[in-house]
C-alpha positions as CSV (number, residue, x, y, z in Angstrom):
1,M,2.5,9.5,-3.5
2,G,5.0,7.1,-4.9
3,L,6.4,9.6,-7.4
4,L,6.7,12.2,-4.7
5,Q,8.7,9.7,-2.6
6,L,11.0,8.7,-5.5
7,S,11.7,12.4,-6.2
8,L,12.5,13.1,-2.6
9,Y,14.8,10.1,-2.3
10,Y,16.6,10.9,-5.5
11,Y,17.2,14.4,-4.4
12,M,18.5,13.2,-1.0
13,V,21.0,10.9,-2.8
14,A,22.0,13.4,-5.4
15,R,22.6,16.2,-2.9
16,P,23.7,14.8,0.5
17,A,23.8,18.4,1.9
18,V,20.0,18.4,2.0
19,S,19.7,15.5,4.4
20,W,17.2,17.5,6.4
21,L,14.6,16.6,3.7
22,F,14.1,13.3,5.6
23,Y,11.7,15.2,7.9
24,F,9.4,15.5,4.9
25,D,9.5,11.7,4.2
26,P,6.1,10.2,4.5
27,R,7.9,6.9,5.4
28,I,9.8,8.2,8.3
29,G,8.9,5.2,10.3
30,L,10.6,3.0,7.7
31,F,13.7,5.1,8.3
32,L,13.6,4.0,11.9
33,V,13.2,0.4,10.9
34,E,16.2,0.6,8.6
35,T,18.2,2.3,11.4
36,A,17.3,-0.6,13.8
37,I,18.2,-3.2,11.3
38,S,21.5,-1.7,10.3
39,G,22.6,-0.5,13.7
40,H,23.5,3.0,12.4
41,E,21.7,5.9,10.9
42,P,21.7,5.7,7.1
43,T,22.9,8.8,5.2
44,S,20.6,8.2,2.3
45,P,17.3,6.3,1.8
46,G,17.8,2.5,2.0
47,L,16.3,-0.4,0.1
48,I,13.1,-0.6,2.2
49,R,12.1,3.0,1.5
50,W,13.0,2.8,-2.3
51,T,11.0,-0.4,-2.5
52,S,8.0,1.1,-0.7
53,A,7.9,3.9,-3.3
54,A,8.2,1.5,-6.2
55,V,5.3,-0.7,-4.8
56,L,3.1,2.4,-4.5
57,I,3.8,3.4,-8.1
58,F,3.1,-0.2,-9.2
59,V,-0.3,-0.3,-7.4
60,G,-1.1,3.2,-8.7
61,A,-0.3,2.0,-12.3
62,L,-2.6,-1.0,-11.8
63,M,-5.4,1.3,-10.7
64,V,-4.9,3.5,-13.7
65,R,-5.0,0.5,-16.0
66,G,-8.4,-0.7,-14.6
67,F,-7.7,-2.5,-11.4
68,R,-10.4,-0.6,-9.4
69,R,-9.7,-1.8,-5.9
70,P,-8.9,1.2,-3.8
71,V,-9.1,-1.0,-0.8
72,T,-5.8,-2.6,-1.8
73,Y,-4.2,0.8,-2.0
74,A,-5.7,1.9,1.4
75,I,-4.4,-1.3,3.1
76,L,-1.0,-0.9,1.5
77,E,-0.8,2.8,2.7
78,S,-1.9,1.7,6.2
79,V,0.8,-1.0,6.4
80,L,3.5,1.4,5.1
81,A,2.4,4.1,7.5
82,A,2.3,1.9,10.6
83,P,5.9,2.3,11.6
84,G,5.4,6.1,11.4
85,V,2.5,5.9,13.8
86,F,4.7,4.1,16.3
87,F,7.4,6.7,15.8
88,F,5.2,9.5,16.8
């Protein structure tokens, strides 16, 4: 999921004409948090969304290397998805 997010964010930054891709963002709730914090709608993914993707990749890498705690990943996904639940 983290690699998918990074790919999506990179494409949104590289080609601003495809800003409609934000509708496919699994962290759309974090977009609203960023909007509330900054006071205006960002044109590209902000620090919060980039960080969420990096954290997911880090936890995924830990799991691949032997850290067999899927509960950690499930809790992290739940926390990151919470703003999206409130959005819808």
